[in-house]
TORKOL-4160 file (C-alpha; in steps of 0.2 Angstrom, whole numbers, padded with zeros to 4 digits, m for minus):
81
<pt num="1" X="m0018" Y="m0017" Z="0144"/>
<pt num="2" X="m0014" Y="m0007" Z="0129"/>
<pt num="3" X="m0013" Y="m0012" Z="0111"/>
<pt num="4" X="0006" Y="m0014" Z="0111"/>
<pt num="5" X="0004" Y="m0027" Z="0125"/>
<pt num="6" X="m0006" Y="m0038" Z="0114"/>
<pt num="7" X="0005" Y="m0048" Z="0101"/>
<pt num="8" X="m0002" Y="m0054" Z="0085"/>
<pt num="9" X="0001" Y="m0072" Z="0091"/>
<pt num="10" X="m0008" Y="m0069" Z="0107"/>
<pt num="11" X="m0022" Y="m0061" Z="0099"/>
<pt num="12" X="m0024" Y="m0075" Z="0086"/>
<pt num="13" X="m0023" Y="m0088" Z="0100"/>
<pt num="14" X="m0036" Y="m0079" Z="0111"/>
<pt num="15" X="m0048" Y="m0079" Z="0096"/>
<pt num="16" X="m0045" Y="m0097" Z="0090"/>
<pt num="17" X="m0061" Y="m0107" Z="0093"/>
<pt num="18" X="m0070" Y="m0092" Z="0100"/>
<pt num="19" X="m0089" Y="m0092" Z="0096"/>
<pt num="20" X="m0092" Y="m0074" Z="0102"/>
<pt num="21" X="m0082" Y="m0059" Z="0109"/>
<pt num="22" X="m0088" Y="m0048" Z="0123"/>
<pt num="23" X="m0083" Y="m0030" Z="0127"/>
<pt num="24" X="m0089" Y="m0019" Z="0141"/>
<pt num="25" X="m0082" Y="m0003" Z="0133"/>
<pt num="26" X="m0067" Y="m0001" Z="0144"/>
<pt num="27" X="m0049" Y="m0001" Z="0137"/>
<pt num="28" X="m0057" Y="0004" Z="0121"/>
<pt num="29" X="m0040" Y="0005" Z="0111"/>
<pt num="30" X="m0036" Y="m0013" Z="0115"/>
<pt num="31" X="m0054" Y="m0018" Z="0112"/>
<pt num="32" X="m0054" Y="m0011" Z="0095"/>
<pt num="33" X="m0039" Y="m0021" Z="0090"/>
<pt num="34" X="m0047" Y="m0037" Z="0096"/>
<pt num="35" X="m0064" Y="m0032" Z="0088"/>
<pt num="36" X="m0057" Y="m0028" Z="0071"/>
<pt num="37" X="m0048" Y="m0045" Z="0071"/>
<pt num="38" X="m0064" Y="m0054" Z="0077"/>
<pt num="39" X="m0074" Y="m0045" Z="0063"/>
<pt num="40" X="m0061" Y="m0051" Z="0051"/>
<pt num="41" X="m0063" Y="m0069" Z="0057"/>
<pt num="42" X="m0083" Y="m0067" Z="0057"/>
<pt num="43" X="m0084" Y="m0070" Z="0076"/>
<pt num="44" X="m0099" Y="m0061" Z="0082"/>
<pt num="45" X="m0096" Y="m0046" Z="0094"/>
<pt num="46" X="m0107" Y="m0042" Z="0109"/>
<pt num="47" X="m0105" Y="m0025" Z="0117"/>
<pt num="48" X="m0111" Y="m0021" Z="0135"/>
<pt num="49" X="m0115" Y="m0002" Z="0133"/>
<pt num="50" X="m0119" Y="0002" Z="0151"/>
<pt num="51" X="m0115" Y="0021" Z="0148"/>
<pt num="52" X="m0106" Y="0032" Z="0136"/>
<pt num="53" X="m0087" Y="0030" Z="0136"/>
<pt num="54" X="m0073" Y="0036" Z="0125"/>
<pt num="55" X="m0071" Y="0025" Z="0110"/>
<pt num="56" X="m0088" Y="0016" Z="0112"/>
<pt num="57" X="m0095" Y="0023" Z="0096"/>
<pt num="58" X="m0081" Y="0015" Z="0086"/>
<pt num="59" X="m0084" Y="m0002" Z="0095"/>
<pt num="60" X="m0103" Y="m0001" Z="0092"/>
<pt num="61" X="m0100" Y="0001" Z="0073"/>
<pt num="62" X="m0092" Y="m0017" Z="0074"/>
<pt num="63" X="m0105" Y="m0024" Z="0085"/>
<pt num="64" X="m0117" Y="m0038" Z="0081"/>
<pt num="65" X="m0126" Y="m0037" Z="0097"/>
<pt num="66" X="m0128" Y="m0023" Z="0110"/>
<pt num="67" X="m0134" Y="m0024" Z="0128"/>
<pt num="68" X="m0139" Y="m0008" Z="0136"/>
<pt num="69" X="m0152" Y="0000" Z="0148"/>
<pt num="70" X="m0168" Y="0007" Z="0140"/>
<pt num="71" X="m0161" Y="0025" Z="0144"/>
<pt num="72" X="m0144" Y="0022" Z="0136"/>
<pt num="73" X="m0149" Y="0027" Z="0118"/>
<pt num="74" X="m0157" Y="0043" Z="0124"/>
<pt num="75" X="m0142" Y="0048" Z="0135"/>
<pt num="76" X="m0131" Y="0045" Z="0120"/>
<pt num="77" X="m0141" Y="0055" Z="0108"/>
<pt num="78" X="m0142" Y="0070" Z="0121"/>
<pt num="79" X="m0123" Y="0069" Z="0123"/>
<pt num="80" X="m0120" Y="0070" Z="0104"/>
<pt num="81" X="m0130" Y="0086" Z="0103"/>
């Protein structure tokens, strides 16, 4: 799914009544659209950061909760160097 596939009414409908949103870092462009709206609506955001992915850093900036392996922060730091 790309952001253009997600209409505003579909997005709002999907988030209506949500108590948390979950992202696994895939399809980051669409995830960012949903995450920004969730943040605007004060819906907590959970990210499953199994490994570094394109766009993950942008998602992590919006996250309230992050689940990852103990090695993930070390791997991410090395990749940034």
